N, CA, C and O atoms as a GROMACS GRO file, in nm:
protein
  404
    1MET      N    1   0.084  -0.117  -0.001
    1MET     CA    2  -0.002   0.000  -0.001
    1MET      C    3   0.089   0.125   0.002
    1MET      O    4   0.181   0.134   0.084
    2PRO      N    5   0.061   0.220  -0.089
    2PRO     CA    6   0.142   0.341  -0.095
    2PRO      C    7   0.134   0.421   0.036
    2PRO      O    8   0.038   0.408   0.113
    3ASP      N    9   0.237   0.503   0.058
    3ASP     CA   10   0.238   0.590   0.174
    3ASP      C   11   0.135   0.703   0.155
    3ASP      O   12   0.089   0.731   0.044
    4LEU      N   13   0.102   0.766   0.270
    4LEU     CA   14   0.016   0.884   0.266
    4LEU      C   15   0.101   1.009   0.268
    4LEU      O   16   0.216   1.006   0.312
    5ILE      N   17   0.043   1.120   0.222
    5ILE     CA   18   0.112   1.248   0.219
    5ILE      C   19   0.088   1.320   0.350
    5ILE      O   20  -0.025   1.355   0.384
    6LEU      N   21   0.197   1.343   0.425
    6LEU     CA   22   0.186   1.422   0.546
    6LEU      C   23   0.188   1.570   0.509
    6LEU      O   24   0.261   1.612   0.419
    7VAL      N   25   0.107   1.649   0.581
    7VAL     CA   26   0.096   1.792   0.549
    7VAL      C   27   0.105   1.875   0.676
    7VAL      O   28   0.088   1.822   0.786
    8ASN      N   29   0.132   2.005   0.662
    8ASN     CA   30   0.128   2.097   0.773
    8ASN      C   31  -0.011   2.162   0.774
    8ASN      O   32  -0.097   2.127   0.693
    9ALA      N   33  -0.032   2.255   0.865
    9ALA     CA   34  -0.164   2.317   0.877
    9ALA      C   35  -0.208   2.398   0.758
    9ALA      O   36  -0.325   2.432   0.745
   10GLN      N   37  -0.112   2.431   0.669
   10GLN     CA   38  -0.145   2.504   0.545
   10GLN      C   39  -0.160   2.409   0.426
   10GLN      O   40  -0.164   2.454   0.312
   11ASP      N   41  -0.167   2.278   0.452
   11ASP     CA   42  -0.185   2.173   0.351
   11ASP      C   43  -0.063   2.165   0.257
   11ASP      O   44  -0.077   2.127   0.141
   12GLN      N   45   0.054   2.200   0.307
   12GLN     CA   46   0.176   2.184   0.229
   12GLN      C   47   0.239   2.048   0.264
   12GLN      O   48   0.257   2.014   0.381
   13ALA      N   49   0.272   1.971   0.159
   13ALA     CA   50   0.330   1.840   0.182
   13ALA      C   51   0.466   1.856   0.255
   13ALA      O   52   0.551   1.937   0.216
   14ILE      N   53   0.482   1.776   0.362
   14ILE     CA   54   0.603   1.783   0.442
   14ILE      C   55   0.670   1.645   0.454
   14ILE      O   56   0.774   1.633   0.519
   15GLY      N   57   0.613   1.544   0.394
   15GLY     CA   58   0.670   1.408   0.401
   15GLY      C   59   0.570   1.303   0.366
   15GLY      O   60   0.463   1.333   0.313
   16LYS      N   61   0.602   1.181   0.396
   16LYS     CA   62   0.510   1.073   0.370
   16LYS      C   63   0.526   0.968   0.479
   16LYS      O   64   0.629   0.964   0.547
   17MET      N   65   0.425   0.883   0.496
   17MET     CA   66   0.427   0.783   0.601
   17MET      C   67   0.330   0.672   0.567
   17MET      O   68   0.231   0.695   0.498
   18GLU      N   69   0.357   0.552   0.615
   18GLU     CA   70   0.268   0.436   0.596
   18GLU      C   71   0.131   0.464   0.655
   18GLU      O   72   0.121   0.526   0.761
   19LYS      N   73   0.025   0.419   0.586
   19LYS     CA   74  -0.112   0.452   0.623
   19LYS      C   75  -0.149   0.418   0.768
   19LYS      O   76  -0.195   0.506   0.840
   20LEU      N   77  -0.132   0.295   0.811
   20LEU     CA   78  -0.174   0.258   0.943
   20LEU      C   79  -0.098   0.336   1.050
   20LEU      O   80  -0.159   0.382   1.147
   21ALA      N   81   0.032   0.353   1.033
   21ALA     CA   82   0.112   0.432   1.128
   21ALA      C   83   0.065   0.579   1.131
   21ALA      O   84   0.058   0.640   1.238
   22THR      N   85   0.032   0.634   1.014
   22THR     CA   86  -0.017   0.770   1.005
   22THR      C   87  -0.143   0.787   1.091
   22THR      O   88  -0.155   0.881   1.169
   23HIS      N   89  -0.237   0.692   1.075
   23HIS     CA   90  -0.361   0.701   1.151
   23HIS      C   91  -0.337   0.672   1.299
   23HIS      O   92  -0.393   0.742   1.384
   24GLN      N   93  -0.259   0.575   1.332
   24GLN     CA   94  -0.236   0.540   1.473
   24GLN      C   95  -0.167   0.656   1.549
   24GLN      O   96  -0.194   0.678   1.667
   25GLN      N   97  -0.080   0.727   1.480
   25GLN     CA   98  -0.005   0.834   1.542
   25GLN      C   99  -0.077   0.970   1.531
   25GLN      O  100  -0.029   1.071   1.582
   26GLY      N  101  -0.191   0.971   1.463
   26GLY     CA  102  -0.267   1.097   1.449
   26GLY      C  103  -0.195   1.203   1.371
   26GLY      O  104  -0.211   1.322   1.400
   27LYS      N  105  -0.116   1.164   1.272
   27LYS     CA  106  -0.041   1.261   1.189
   27LYS      C  107  -0.138   1.330   1.092
   27LYS      O  108  -0.227   1.267   1.036
   28LEU      N  109  -0.117   1.458   1.073
   28LEU     CA  110  -0.196   1.534   0.980
   28LEU      C  111  -0.156   1.490   0.837
   28LEU      O  112  -0.039   1.492   0.802
   29HIS      N  113  -0.256   1.452   0.758
   29HIS     CA  114  -0.230   1.399   0.623
   29HIS      C  115  -0.342   1.437   0.530
   29HIS      O  116  -0.453   1.470   0.574
   30ARG      N  117  -0.314   1.433   0.402
   30ARG     CA  118  -0.411   1.467   0.300
   30ARG      C  119  -0.508   1.352   0.279
   30ARG      O  120  -0.468   1.236   0.267
   31ALA      N  121  -0.635   1.387   0.274
   31ALA     CA  122  -0.740   1.287   0.253
   31ALA      C  123  -0.849   1.350   0.165
   31ALA      O  124  -0.852   1.471   0.145
   32ILE      N  125  -0.936   1.264   0.114
   32ILE     CA  126  -1.046   1.311   0.028
   32ILE      C  127  -1.177   1.249   0.075
   32ILE      O  128  -1.179   1.137   0.125
   33SER      N  129  -1.283   1.322   0.058
   33SER     CA  130  -1.419   1.273   0.083
   33SER      C  131  -1.503   1.306  -0.040
   33SER      O  132  -1.502   1.419  -0.089
   34ILE      N  133  -1.573   1.208  -0.089
   34ILE     CA  134  -1.656   1.227  -0.211
   34ILE      C  135  -1.802   1.215  -0.170
   34ILE      O  136  -1.842   1.121  -0.101
   35PHE      N  137  -1.879   1.314  -0.214
   35PHE     CA  138  -2.021   1.320  -0.186
   35PHE      C  139  -2.094   1.325  -0.321
   35PHE      O  140  -2.078   1.422  -0.396
   36ILE      N  141  -2.173   1.225  -0.353
   36ILE     CA  142  -2.248   1.219  -0.478
   36ILE      C  143  -2.396   1.245  -0.449
   36ILE      O  144  -2.457   1.179  -0.364
   37PHE      N  145  -2.452   1.342  -0.521
   37PHE     CA  146  -2.593   1.375  -0.510
   37PHE      C  147  -2.658   1.353  -0.645
   37PHE      O  148  -2.596   1.376  -0.749
   38ASN      N  149  -2.785   1.309  -0.643
   38ASN     CA  150  -2.860   1.296  -0.769
   38ASN      C  151  -2.934   1.423  -0.795
   38ASN      O  152  -2.920   1.520  -0.720
   39SER      N  153  -3.013   1.427  -0.902
   39SER     CA  154  -3.084   1.548  -0.944
   39SER      C  155  -3.192   1.588  -0.842
   39SER      O  156  -3.238   1.702  -0.846
   40LYS      N  157  -3.233   1.499  -0.753
   40LYS     CA  158  -3.331   1.530  -0.652
   40LYS      C  159  -3.265   1.577  -0.522
   40LYS      O  160  -3.333   1.606  -0.425
   41GLY      N  161  -3.130   1.584  -0.521
   41GLY     CA  162  -3.058   1.625  -0.403
   41GLY      C  163  -3.035   1.515  -0.304
   41GLY      O  164  -2.990   1.541  -0.192
   42GLN      N  165  -3.066   1.390  -0.343
   42GLN     CA  166  -3.045   1.280  -0.254
   42GLN      C  167  -2.897   1.241  -0.254
   42GLN      O  168  -2.830   1.243  -0.358
   43PHE      N  169  -2.847   1.206  -0.136
   43PHE     CA  170  -2.706   1.181  -0.114
   43PHE      C  171  -2.680   1.030  -0.110
   43PHE      O  172  -2.747   0.958  -0.036
   44LEU      N  173  -2.585   0.983  -0.189
   44LEU     CA  174  -2.547   0.843  -0.193
   44LEU      C  175  -2.450   0.811  -0.080
   44LEU      O  176  -2.339   0.866  -0.075
   45ILE      N  177  -2.492   0.722   0.010
   45ILE     CA  178  -2.407   0.682   0.121
   45ILE      C  179  -2.371   0.533   0.109
   45ILE      O  180  -2.432   0.462   0.030
   46GLN      N  181  -2.276   0.488   0.185
   46GLN     CA  182  -2.238   0.349   0.186
   46GLN      C  183  -2.208   0.307   0.326
   46GLN      O  184  -2.177   0.389   0.412
   47GLN      N  185  -2.219   0.178   0.350
   47GLN     CA  186  -2.184   0.126   0.481
   47GLN      C  187  -2.041   0.070   0.475
   47GLN      O  188  -2.010  -0.015   0.391
   48ARG      N  189  -1.956   0.116   0.562
   48ARG     CA  190  -1.817   0.071   0.564
   48ARG      C  191  -1.810  -0.078   0.600
   48ARG      O  192  -1.889  -0.128   0.679
   49ASP      N  193  -1.717  -0.146   0.541
   49ASP     CA  194  -1.697  -0.288   0.563
   49ASP      C  195  -1.670  -0.313   0.714
   49ASP      O  196  -1.601  -0.235   0.780
   50SER      N  197  -1.726  -0.420   0.765
   50SER     CA  198  -1.711  -0.450   0.908
   50SER      C  199  -1.567  -0.492   0.943
   50SER      O  200  -1.533  -0.499   1.062
   51SER      N  201  -1.484  -0.520   0.846
   51SER     CA  202  -1.346  -0.558   0.872
   51SER      C  203  -1.249  -0.438   0.873
   51SER      O  204  -1.130  -0.456   0.899
   52LYS      N  205  -1.298  -0.318   0.844
   52LYS     CA  206  -1.211  -0.200   0.847
   52LYS      C  207  -1.167  -0.170   0.988
   52LYS      O  208  -1.247  -0.187   1.081
   53TYR      N  209  -1.043  -0.127   1.009
   53TYR     CA  210  -0.995  -0.095   1.142
   53TYR      C  211  -1.048   0.044   1.186
   53TYR      O  212  -1.057   0.074   1.305
   54HIS      N  213  -1.080   0.127   1.088
   54HIS     CA  214  -1.126   0.263   1.118
   54HIS      C  215  -1.276   0.272   1.087
   54HIS      O  216  -1.316   0.260   0.971
   55CYS      N  217  -1.355   0.294   1.188
   55CYS     CA  218  -1.501   0.313   1.174
   55CYS      C  219  -1.570   0.194   1.106
   55CYS      O  220  -1.649   0.216   1.014
   56PRO      N  221  -1.544   0.070   1.147
   56PRO     CA  222  -1.606  -0.046   1.080
   56PRO      C  223  -1.756  -0.044   1.092
   56PRO      O  224  -1.810  -0.014   1.199
   57GLY      N  225  -1.825  -0.075   0.981
   57GLY     CA  226  -1.972  -0.090   0.982
   57GLY      C  227  -2.051   0.040   0.988
   57GLY      O  228  -2.174   0.036   0.982
   58LEU      N  229  -1.987   0.152   0.998
   58LEU     CA  230  -2.059   0.278   1.003
   58LEU      C  231  -2.103   0.323   0.864
   58LEU      O  232  -2.039   0.290   0.765
   59TRP      N  233  -2.215   0.398   0.859
   59TRP     CA  234  -2.258   0.458   0.736
   59TRP      C  235  -2.176   0.582   0.711
   59TRP      O  236  -2.149   0.658   0.803
   60SER      N  237  -2.138   0.604   0.586
   60SER     CA  238  -2.044   0.709   0.554
   60SER      C  239  -2.079   0.777   0.420
   60SER      O  240  -2.175   0.740   0.353
   61ASN      N  241  -1.999   0.877   0.384
   61ASN     CA  242  -2.014   0.945   0.258
   61ASN      C  243  -1.994   0.845   0.142
   61ASN      O  244  -1.961   0.728   0.164
   62THR      N  245  -2.014   0.891   0.022
   62THR     CA  246  -2.009   0.804  -0.095
   62THR      C  247  -1.878   0.727  -0.105
   62THR      O  248  -1.880   0.605  -0.126
   63ALA      N  249  -1.766   0.794  -0.089
   63ALA     CA  250  -1.634   0.729  -0.093
   63ALA      C  251  -1.534   0.822  -0.028
   63ALA      O  252  -1.554   0.943  -0.021
   64CYS      N  253  -1.425   0.764   0.021
   64CYS     CA  254  -1.318   0.845   0.080
   64CYS      C  255  -1.187   0.770   0.062
   64CYS      O  256  -1.186   0.648   0.046
   65SER      N  257  -1.080   0.843   0.065
   65SER     CA  258  -0.945   0.781   0.052
   65SER      C  259  -0.842   0.886   0.077
   65SER      O  260  -0.866   0.987   0.144
   66HIS      N  261  -0.727   0.859   0.021
   66HIS     CA  262  -0.611   0.947   0.034
   66HIS      C  263  -0.539   0.958  -0.101
   66HIS      O  264  -0.521   0.857  -0.168
   67PRO      N  265  -0.498   1.077  -0.140
   67PRO     CA  266  -0.410   1.086  -0.254
   67PRO      C  267  -0.276   1.025  -0.218
   67PRO      O  268  -0.228   1.040  -0.106
   68TYR      N  269  -0.217   0.958  -0.311
   68TYR     CA  270  -0.085   0.899  -0.287
   68TYR      C  271   0.023   0.993  -0.341
   68TYR      O  272  -0.006   1.075  -0.428
   69PRO      N  273   0.144   0.983  -0.291
   69PRO     CA  274   0.250   1.068  -0.344
   69PRO      C  275   0.254   1.061  -0.496
   69PRO      O  276   0.252   0.952  -0.553
   70GLY      N  277   0.260   1.176  -0.562
   70GLY     CA  278   0.264   1.182  -0.708
   70GLY      C  279   0.125   1.182  -0.773
   70GLY      O  280   0.115   1.188  -0.896
   71GLU      N  281   0.020   1.176  -0.694
   71GLU     CA  282  -0.118   1.171  -0.744
   71GLU      C  283  -0.190   1.301  -0.701
   71GLU      O  284  -0.177   1.343  -0.586
   72THR      N  285  -0.261   1.361  -0.789
   72THR     CA  286  -0.340   1.480  -0.752
   72THR      C  287  -0.464   1.437  -0.674
   72THR      O  288  -0.504   1.320  -0.675
   73THR      N  289  -0.522   1.532  -0.608
   73THR     CA  290  -0.648   1.508  -0.533
   73THR      C  291  -0.756   1.463  -0.630
   73THR      O  292  -0.829   1.369  -0.600
   74THR      N  293  -0.766   1.525  -0.744
   74THR     CA  294  -0.868   1.486  -0.844
   74THR      C  295  -0.845   1.344  -0.895
   74THR      O  296  -0.940   1.266  -0.909
   75GLN      N  297  -0.721   1.310  -0.922
   75GLN     CA  298  -0.691   1.173  -0.967
   75GLN      C  299  -0.729   1.072  -0.858
   75GLN      O  300  -0.784   0.966  -0.887
   76ALA      N  301  -0.698   1.106  -0.734
   76ALA     CA  302  -0.729   1.015  -0.624
   76ALA      C  303  -0.879   0.997  -0.607
   76ALA      O  304  -0.928   0.887  -0.582
   77ALA      N  305  -0.953   1.108  -0.620
   77ALA     CA  306  -1.097   1.102  -0.604
   77ALA      C  307  -1.160   1.016  -0.714
   77ALA      O  308  -1.248   0.934  -0.685
   78ASN      N  309  -1.117   1.034  -0.839
   78ASN     CA  310  -1.171   0.952  -0.947
   78ASN      C  311  -1.132   0.807  -0.932
   78ASN      O  312  -1.213   0.718  -0.957
   79ARG      N  313  -1.008   0.781  -0.892
   79ARG     CA  314  -0.962   0.641  -0.869
   79ARG      C  315  -1.047   0.575  -0.765
   79ARG      O  316  -1.097   0.464  -0.785
   80ARG      N  317  -1.065   0.643  -0.653
   80ARG     CA  318  -1.134   0.577  -0.539
   80ARG      C  319  -1.282   0.560  -0.565
   80ARG      O  320  -1.340   0.459  -0.525
   81LEU      N  321  -1.346   0.656  -0.630
   81LEU     CA  322  -1.488   0.642  -0.664
   81LEU      C  323  -1.511   0.519  -0.753
   81LEU      O  324  -1.609   0.447  -0.735
   82LYS      N  325  -1.421   0.496  -0.848
   82LYS     CA  326  -1.431   0.379  -0.936
   82LYS      C  327  -1.406   0.253  -0.857
   82LYS      O  328  -1.482   0.157  -0.870
   83GLU      N  329  -1.301   0.249  -0.774
   83GLU     CA  330  -1.265   0.129  -0.698
   83GLU      C  331  -1.374   0.094  -0.594
   83GLU      O  332  -1.410  -0.023  -0.580
   84GLU      N  333  -1.425   0.193  -0.525
   84GLU     CA  334  -1.510   0.167  -0.410
   84GLU      C  335  -1.656   0.151  -0.454
   84GLU      O  336  -1.727   0.067  -0.399
   85MET      N  337  -1.701   0.229  -0.548
   85MET     CA  338  -1.842   0.229  -0.588
   85MET      C  339  -1.870   0.184  -0.731
   85MET      O  340  -1.985   0.164  -0.770
   86GLY      N  341  -1.764   0.169  -0.810
   86GLY     CA  342  -1.783   0.130  -0.951
   86GLY      C  343  -1.840   0.240  -1.036
   86GLY      O  344  -1.901   0.214  -1.140
   87LEU      N  345  -1.821   0.366  -0.992
   87LEU     CA  346  -1.880   0.480  -1.059
   87LEU      C  347  -1.778   0.571  -1.123
   87LEU      O  348  -1.664   0.580  -1.078
   88LYS      N  349  -1.819   0.639  -1.228
   88LYS     CA  350  -1.744   0.752  -1.284
   88LYS      C  351  -1.840   0.866  -1.282
   88LYS      O  352  -1.958   0.850  -1.313
   89ALA      N  353  -1.788   0.985  -1.246
   89ALA     CA  354  -1.874   1.103  -1.236
   89ALA      C  355  -1.788   1.229  -1.266
   89ALA      O  356  -1.665   1.227  -1.253
   90GLN      N  357  -1.853   1.334  -1.304
   90GLN     CA  358  -1.786   1.464  -1.318
   90GLN      C  359  -1.777   1.522  -1.179
   90GLN      O  360  -1.874   1.578  -1.128
   91LEU      N  361  -1.661   1.508  -1.117
   91LEU     CA  362  -1.645   1.554  -0.982
   91LEU      C  363  -1.606   1.702  -0.978
   91LEU      O  364  -1.534   1.749  -1.066
   92GLU      N  365  -1.652   1.773  -0.878
   92GLU     CA  366  -1.626   1.916  -0.863
   92GLU      C  367  -1.578   1.943  -0.723
   92GLU      O  368  -1.643   1.905  -0.626
   93PHE      N  369  -1.462   2.011  -0.711
   93PHE     CA  370  -1.407   2.047  -0.582
   93PHE      C  371  -1.499   2.152  -0.518
   93PHE      O  372  -1.542   2.246  -0.583
   94LYS      N  373  -1.528   2.132  -0.387
   94LYS     CA  374  -1.615   2.226  -0.318
   94LYS      C  375  -1.547   2.298  -0.204
   94LYS      O  376  -1.560   2.420  -0.194
   95PHE      N  377  -1.475   2.228  -0.118
   95PHE     CA  378  -1.414   2.296  -0.005
   95PHE      C  379  -1.305   2.208   0.060
   95PHE      O  380  -1.296   2.087   0.036
   96LYS      N  381  -1.225   2.272   0.142
   96LYS     CA  382  -1.125   2.204   0.226
   96LYS      C  383  -1.165   2.220   0.370
   96LYS      O  384  -1.225   2.321   0.408
   97PHE      N  385  -1.132   2.124   0.451
   97PHE     CA  386  -1.149   2.138   0.596
   97PHE      C  387  -1.044   2.060   0.667
   97PHE      O  388  -0.980   1.972   0.609
   98HIS      N  389  -1.023   2.091   0.793
   98HIS     CA  390  -0.921   2.028   0.875
   98HIS      C  391  -0.993   1.968   0.995
   98HIS      O  392  -1.068   2.036   1.065
   99TYR      N  393  -0.970   1.840   1.019
   99TYR     CA  394  -1.029   1.784   1.140
   99TYR      C  395  -0.929   1.685   1.203
   99TYR      O  396  -0.837   1.636   1.138
  100GLN      N  397  -0.952   1.661   1.327
  100GLN     CA  398  -0.866   1.566   1.402
  100GLN      C  399  -0.956   1.482   1.488
  100GLN      O  400  -1.049   1.530   1.553
  101THR      N  401  -0.924   1.350   1.487
  101THR     CA  402  -1.003   1.260   1.568
  101THR      C  403  -0.915   1.169   1.649
  101THR      O  404  -0.965   1.085   1.724
   0.00000   0.00000   0.00000
């Protein structure tokens, strides 16, 4: 599995780290969340696999993942939407946010 992109508070890449270690150590890293709405404004959600170490079995946004080093956020979003949901869509960037859990 490719490393994740570590970032500072301004979203500038500062390094990379293995995914599980990044999450276990609570390192700030680049991630994506995909929200798909239909023409009626209905939101497509999915239930996370029960074998996931992070939030198993919970209902979540359409898809989420991480851009890998050398991959743009848009490339990562398109890749993950296809892998996770089998969908292709015209994705549009809406906003950035910072959270810690």
